[in-house]
N, C-alpha and C positions, 0 to 999 in steps of 0.2 A: 414288601408291604407298602400299600398306599392307602391314604385316607382322603376322601373327597368331600369337602363341604360345598354344597351347592345352594347359594342364596338362603342360608339359614338365618332365622330370626328367633328371638326369644322375648316374650312379654311376661311381666309380673303385674297382675292386676291390670291397670290401664297404661302402664309405663313400659316402653320398649327398652330393653337392655342393649340390644344391638339389632340391626336389620340388614338383610341382603348381604350377608358375609359369605364370600366364596374363597376357598383356599384349598391347596393340595399339599399334603404332607407325604414324604416318601422316605424310604429307608436310606440311611447314610447321610441324612440332612437333619440338623437340629434347628428348631425354630423358637425364638423368644417371643412370647405373647406379652406385650407391654401395656402399661396403663396404671393410673393411680388406683387407690382403694375405691371400690364401688363401681369401677368402670366396666365390669362384666367378665374379667379374666377367668375367675373361678367358675362362673356359669358356663363359659365356653369350654373349659376343660372337662366339666361334668357332662356336657353334651358329647364331646369327643369320646369320652369313656363309656357312654351309654347309660350313665346314671340319670340323665335328664333327656327329655325329648325336645327338639326345637318346636317353637310355635308354628314356624313355617320353614319350608326348604327341606333338604334331605342330606343325610350323612351316609356315605357308602365306604365300605372297606374291601380292599382287594389284596389277595395273597396269591402269589405265583400265577397271576392272570385271572384268578377266579374270585368272584364276589363272595364275601362271607355273609351268612345270615346274621341278622341283628342279635339273635339269642345266643350266638356263639362268641360274640366280640370279647366278652370278659376273659376268655381264655388267652387272649393275645395281648392284654394290656395290664400294666402295673401302674398304679397311681399312688402318690402321697401328697398330703396337703395338711395345713395347720389344723383343719377340722376333723381329720382322720386320727383316731386315737389307738394307742396300743392297749393290749390287755395287761393292765398294770399289776395284777396279782401273779402273773407269770414271771419266772426267772428268764434270763436271756436264752439259755438253751431250750426252755419250754416254749418260748415265743417262736424261736426258729423252727422247732419241731412241729408246732401248730401250723406255721406258715407252709411247711413242706407238704402238708396234707392237701394244699390247694395249688401250689406252685413248686416246680423244680428250680434249682439254682443253676446258674450258668456254668458251663464247662464241667458238669458233674461235681460241683463243689459240695463238700460235706459241712457239718455243723462246726467242726473245729476250724476249718479254713475260713468259714464265714466270720467266726469270732476273732480270728487272727487279723482279718482285714478290718474289722470294726475297730480294733485297737483301743479298747477301753480298760485294759489292765485288770486289776483285781476286782473290778466292779461286775465282772461277767456272771458271777453266781448270786448276785443280789436280785431281789424282786424289782421289776421295772419301776414300781412306784417310788423306789428310793434313788432312782437315777436323776441326775440334773436334767434341766430342760434341753441342754446341749447334747447330752448323751442320748436322750430319747429321740432327738432329731436325727442323730447319727443312725440309730437303729431303724427308724422309719425310712430314711434314705437308702440304707443298705438293703433292707427287705425289698424295696422297689427296684433299685438299680441292679441288684444281683439276681433278680428273678429271670428265668429263662423265657422271656417274652420279647416280641419284636417291637412293641410300642411302650414307651416310657413317658409318663405324664408327671411333671414335678411342679407343684404350686408353691412358690416362694421358698425354695429349698434351703436358703441360707438362714431361715428363721432360727433364732436362738444359738447360732453357731458363732464361736469366737474365731480369731484369725487362724488358729491351727485347724479348727473344724472346717472352715471354708477351704483351706488348702487341701484337706483330706477329701472333701466333697469334689473339688475340681479334679483331683487326681483320679477319683473313682469314675467320674464322668469321662475323662480322657481315655481311661483304659477300657471302659465297658460300653460306650455309646456310639462308637464310630460306625457300626453296621446296623443301627436301629433308627426308628423314628423317635426323636426326643423333643418333647414340647415342654418348654419351661416358662411358667408365668412369673413375672417379676415387676416390682415397682421401679423398673429401670435401674436396678442396682447392678453395676458392671460385673461384680464378682460372681453373681448368680448366672449370668447369661452372655457375657461378652465374647464367648467362644462360639456362639450360635451362627449358623450359616445364613439364616434369614430372620426377619422379624415381622410381627403382625401387630399393628397398633389398633386395639379394639375401639378406641374413641373415633376412629375414622368411619365406623359403622353405626354411630348413634342415630336412633330414629326419633320421631316426634310422636306425641300423643295421637 
């Protein structure tokens, strides 16, 4: 899988978030998208995922040598971010079962295996609204990382995680991301992205009015 950004730009009102950004993402290579809050990292991730269109430039997706149509991109991408919410009235098994209506899990994994990897003990049968912020973040990360898709987009993945949660996240990435495109947005926190092969500094593409 490859994703090609060709001179993409994005404007909100009269302000350019970034301009003329070109980059290629390819399977087997992880990329850290770096910058402070408000620098445009999340906007870039939403453009890569197809949730936003660039103001200028093009985004193309290639799988096994063939270009993918834009309307099919969502089938190949899993994304998680602080602004993406869980359905908190669901229990964990209900949330996973709902997720499975839209995404298969890697390696034919079933609900029990998923919950074992999640490792949240006796909390597994509670409604998600009773989960701590750290447990919710684990669920969001696991739903994305364990989905059977070639592209993984993670926006500030260590949000709300304590030291053991960060170690769990890094182990999950190490085991499940080697053969995929992984794009990780971070405020330059090493624990989130110091394993990435390449980096992209969004501030290098700031435009003017």
